[in-house]
Kinemage of the C-alpha trace (Angstrom):
@kinemage 1
@onewidth
@group {chain A} dominant
@subgroup {mainchain}
@vectorlist {calphas} color= white
{ca met a 1} P -0.736 13.515 5.607
{ca arg a 2} L 0.375 9.944 4.891
{ca arg a 3} L -0.790 7.085 7.087
{ca ala a 4} L -1.199 3.324 7.156
{ca phe a 5} L -3.720 1.566 9.390
{ca ile a 6} L -2.833 -2.050 10.176
{ca asn a 7} L -5.692 -4.384 11.143
{ca thr a 8} L -4.239 -6.241 14.141
{ca gln a 9} L -7.063 -8.755 14.475
{ca ala a 10} L -7.081 -9.596 10.766
{ca leu a 11} L -3.313 -10.111 10.864
{ca arg a 12} L -3.561 -12.307 13.985
{ca glu a 13} L -6.248 -14.487 12.402
{ca his a 14} L -4.364 -14.722 9.110
{ca leu a 15} L -1.053 -15.672 10.726
{ca gly a 16} L -2.916 -18.162 12.908
{ca ser a 17} L -4.300 -19.900 9.847
{ca leu a 18} L -0.806 -20.030 8.297
{ca arg a 19} L 0.686 -21.424 11.496
{ca arg a 20} L -1.452 -24.543 11.154
{ca ala a 21} L 0.466 -25.414 7.957
{ca his a 22} L 3.926 -23.855 8.445
{ca glu a 23} L 6.633 -23.739 11.083
{ca thr a 24} L 8.622 -20.777 9.759
{ca leu a 25} L 7.412 -17.263 8.934
{ca asp a 26} L 9.100 -14.944 6.423
{ca leu a 27} L 9.437 -11.468 7.992
{ca arg a 28} L 12.093 -9.962 5.770
{ca ala a 29} L 11.883 -6.359 4.483
{ca asn a 30} L 10.731 -5.187 7.937
{ca ala a 31} L 7.862 -7.702 7.803
{ca tyr a 32} L 7.074 -6.448 4.310
{ca gly a 33} L 6.350 -2.942 5.514
{ca leu a 34} L 4.264 -3.816 8.567
{ca gly a 35} L 7.059 -3.422 11.111
{ca leu a 36} L 9.172 -6.320 12.361
{ca ala a 37} L 8.790 -5.835 16.114
{ca lys a 38} L 4.986 -5.781 16.263
{ca thr a 39} L 4.505 -8.424 13.585
{ca ser a 40} L 6.938 -10.856 15.232
{ca glu a 41} L 5.144 -10.301 18.541
{ca ile a 42} L 1.826 -11.305 16.983
{ca ala a 43} L 3.493 -14.230 15.195
{ca ala a 44} L 4.768 -15.510 18.543
{ca glu a 45} L 1.279 -15.165 20.048
{ca val a 46} L -0.213 -17.461 17.405
{ca gly a 47} L 2.539 -20.059 17.779
{ca phe a 48} L 5.373 -19.258 15.372
{ca ser a 49} L 8.718 -19.920 17.028
{ca arg a 50} L 10.953 -19.391 13.986
{ca val a 51} L 11.094 -16.601 11.430
{ca val a 52} L 13.243 -15.534 8.499
{ca ala a 53} L 14.255 -11.889 8.965
{ca ser a 54} L 16.545 -9.446 7.167
{ca pro a 55} L 20.264 -9.370 8.097
{ca gly a 56} L 20.904 -7.286 11.188
{ca ala a 57} L 17.454 -7.792 12.721
{ca ser a 58} L 17.763 -8.283 16.474
{ca glu a 59} L 14.149 -8.319 17.655
{ca val a 60} L 13.448 -11.915 16.649
{ca ser a 61} L 15.093 -15.296 16.200
{ca val a 62} L 16.691 -15.193 12.749
{ca leu a 63} L 17.110 -18.251 10.537
{ca pro a 64} L 18.875 -18.637 7.190
{ca val a 65} L 16.529 -18.288 4.225
{ca asp a 66} L 14.831 -21.620 3.577
{ca pro a 67} L 13.754 -21.863 -0.105
{ca val a 68} L 10.928 -24.223 0.836
{ca ser a 69} L 9.391 -21.927 3.432
{ca glu a 70} L 10.078 -18.896 1.217
{ca thr a 71} L 7.984 -20.435 -1.548
{ca ala a 72} L 5.271 -21.600 0.825
{ca leu a 73} L 4.880 -18.198 2.486
{ca thr a 74} L 5.392 -15.892 -0.491
{ca asn a 75} L 1.898 -14.378 -0.234
{ca trp a 76} L 1.309 -14.446 3.505
{ca trp a 77} L 0.302 -10.761 3.525
{ca asp a 78} L -2.570 -11.443 1.074
{ca ser a 79} L -5.343 -11.877 3.607
{ca pro a 80} L -9.030 -12.189 2.635
{ca glu a 81} L -9.482 -9.034 4.722
{ca ala a 82} L -7.379 -5.939 4.034
{ca leu a 83} L -4.426 -5.997 6.423
{ca val a 84} L -3.275 -2.473 5.607
{ca thr a 85} L -5.167 0.650 4.579
{ca phe a 86} L -2.817 3.246 3.081
{ca glu a 87} L -4.218 6.799 3.036
{ca ala a 88} L -3.250 10.359 2.150
{ca asp a 89} L -5.104 13.688 1.820
{ca val a 90} L -6.454 15.974 -0.891
{ca ile a 91} L -4.246 19.059 -0.564
{ca ser a 92} L -5.353 21.039 -3.616
{ca leu a 93} L -8.271 21.185 -6.079
{ca lys a 94} L -8.272 22.782 -9.513
{ca arg a 95} L -11.003 23.068 -12.140
{ca val a 96} L -9.613 22.717 -15.663
{ca gly a 97} L -10.910 22.553 -19.212
{ca pro a 98} L -10.802 19.707 -21.738
{ca gly a 99} L -7.405 18.863 -23.193
{ca thr a 100} L -5.456 20.052 -20.147
{ca pro a 101} L -2.063 18.256 -19.870
{ca val a 102} L -1.348 16.770 -16.443
{ca ser a 103} L 1.881 15.887 -14.578
{ca tyr a 104} L 5.350 15.186 -15.928
{ca gly a 105} L 5.685 14.524 -19.630
{ca tyr a 106} L 2.073 15.547 -20.284
{ca glu a 107} L 1.154 11.921 -20.944
{ca tyr a 108} L -2.361 12.518 -19.619
{ca his a 109} L -4.829 15.021 -21.049
{ca thr a 110} L -8.269 15.658 -19.600
{ca ala a 111} L -11.099 14.453 -21.831
{ca thr a 112} L -13.646 17.040 -20.660
{ca glu a 113} L -13.924 19.893 -18.186
{ca thr a 114} L -13.055 18.319 -14.848
{ca thr a 115} L -11.570 18.791 -11.386
{ca leu a 116} L -8.048 17.674 -10.577
{ca ala a 117} L -7.291 16.688 -6.977
{ca leu a 118} L -3.697 16.818 -5.735
{ca val a 119} L -2.949 13.961 -3.282
{ca ser a 120} L -0.243 14.173 -0.626
{ca ala a 121} L 1.616 10.945 -1.445
{ca gly a 122} L 3.996 9.870 -4.182
{ca phe a 123} L 6.581 7.266 -5.018
{ca ser a 124} L 8.887 8.321 -2.155
{ca asp a 125} L 6.047 7.282 0.194
{ca gly a 126} L 5.559 3.900 -1.446
{ca val a 127} L 3.027 4.645 -4.203
{ca pro a 128} L 4.445 2.651 -7.156
{ca arg a 129} L 5.190 5.055 -9.991
{ca thr a 130} L 5.036 2.207 -12.510
{ca ala a 131} L 1.300 1.918 -11.755
{ca ser a 132} L 0.391 4.900 -13.929
{ca pro a 133} L -1.381 4.938 -16.258
{ca gly a 134} L -4.124 2.664 -14.989
{ca ala a 135} L -3.988 3.126 -11.215
{ca arg a 136} L -6.950 4.350 -9.196
{ca met a 137} L -7.539 5.712 -5.679
{ca ser a 138} L -10.725 6.024 -3.662
{ca ile a 139} L -12.463 9.006 -2.051
{ca arg a 140} L -15.715 8.377 -0.150
{ca gly a 141} L -15.776 4.869 -1.593
{ca ile a 142} L -15.597 6.081 -5.219
{ca asp a 143} L -12.588 5.114 -7.318
{ca phe a 144} L -10.937 7.824 -9.414
{ca pro a 145} L -8.142 7.452 -11.980
{ca val a 146} L -4.631 8.687 -11.320
{ca ala a 147} L -4.037 11.454 -13.878
{ca gly a 148} L -0.556 11.315 -15.366
{ca arg a 149} L 2.668 10.215 -13.774
{ca ile a 150} L 3.007 9.619 -10.038
{ca ala a 151} L 5.530 12.152 -8.722
{ca met a 152} L 7.941 11.868 -5.801
{ca asp a 153} L 5.741 13.455 -3.098
{ca gln a 154} L 2.324 13.672 -4.717
{ca cys a 155} L 0.017 12.503 -7.456
{ca ile a 156} L -3.137 13.786 -9.150
{ca leu a 157} L -6.611 12.312 -9.456
{ca asp a 158} L -9.174 13.191 -12.109
{ca val a 159} L -12.345 13.441 -9.998
{ca gly a 160} L -14.664 14.789 -12.688
{ca asp a 161} L -17.660 16.656 -11.270
{ca ser a 162} L -17.660 14.883 -7.889
{ca pro a 163} L -18.022 17.341 -4.982
{ca ile a 164} L -14.631 16.542 -3.475
{ca glu a 165} L -13.459 18.867 -0.718
{ca leu a 166} L -10.020 20.026 0.364
{ca gly a 167} L -8.587 17.836 3.128
{ca glu a 168} L -10.599 14.733 2.281
{ca ser a 169} L -9.052 11.341 2.938
{ca val a 170} L -7.871 9.337 -0.070
{ca thr a 171} L -7.553 5.548 0.136
{ca ile a 172} L -4.562 4.461 -1.917
{ca trp a 173} L -5.098 0.813 -1.090
{ca gly a 174} L -7.167 -1.114 1.425
{ca thr a 175} L -10.583 -2.648 0.812
{ca ser a 176} L -10.860 -0.852 -2.535
{ca pro a 177} L -8.613 -0.454 -4.388
{ca thr a 178} L -6.712 -3.425 -2.958
{ca leu a 179} L -3.023 -4.154 -2.611
{ca ser a 180} L -3.522 -6.794 -5.307
{ca asp a 181} L -4.931 -4.107 -7.629
{ca trp a 182} L -1.758 -2.074 -7.166
{ca ser a 183} L 0.325 -5.166 -7.756
{ca leu a 184} L -1.446 -5.646 -11.083
{ca trp a 185} L -1.183 -1.983 -12.092
{ca ser a 186} L 2.502 -1.703 -11.186
{ca arg a 187} L 3.462 -5.190 -12.425
{ca arg a 188} L 5.182 -5.931 -9.115
{ca pro a 189} L 4.538 -8.588 -6.428
{ca thr a 190} L 2.207 -7.518 -3.634
{ca gly a 191} L 4.956 -7.977 -1.060
{ca ala a 192} L 7.277 -5.677 -2.992
{ca val a 193} L 4.571 -3.008 -3.195
{ca gln a 194} L 3.768 -3.146 0.514
{ca ser a 195} L 7.383 -3.363 1.695
{ca his a 196} L 8.143 -0.005 0.036
{ca leu a 197} L 5.892 1.955 2.390
{ca ala a 198} L 8.198 4.758 3.538
{ca thr a 199} L 9.156 5.419 7.140
{ca arg a 200} L 7.406 8.799 7.015
{ca val a 201} L 4.075 7.006 6.461
{ca val a 202} L 2.671 6.946 10.007
{ca arg a 203} L 1.642 3.408 10.970
{ca thr a 204} L -1.222 2.849 13.394
{ca trp a 205} L -2.125 -0.594 14.706
{ca met a 206} L -5.873 -0.843 15.047
């Protein structure tokens, strides 16, 4: 119900462009959520011979943190093309009237009669809870607002009168909304947002 698709070719091209300017690659925090083993393999393919990794990492050559390279490579995961598409599913739909309170604390109230869609991912999966209110997710290429607080294992979208069906795929971030959008909404760096993808989010390299 929770999955992340990693664009291998986009990552290879992006790391290749960085390699032309840098000798050392920062792969701490499990390669910022991508997975250290596979990412370091691709980094080696494009010419990186040195990386900075988290303490205890054994898959790659580990160097002490270099403040210069750390600054230079802070946003290496921000590729022009979406590197990661994070998805979940619609697991429940409910039609409600205007003024209906939603989620913990009842901070969100529906403005009109609408449909609420329960999504199978929450902050324990890596969806930043500080992003609500303001965050959005996409179904069939249409962005919908997150209604109320993001809970541990799920969150709710206000989908209005859109004909959303049970089991539909929800894009949390990818092409739209983007990782940078979630960074803005949650007031956290993009790398911090991505590195918190939970282990139960199934990663598929495409």
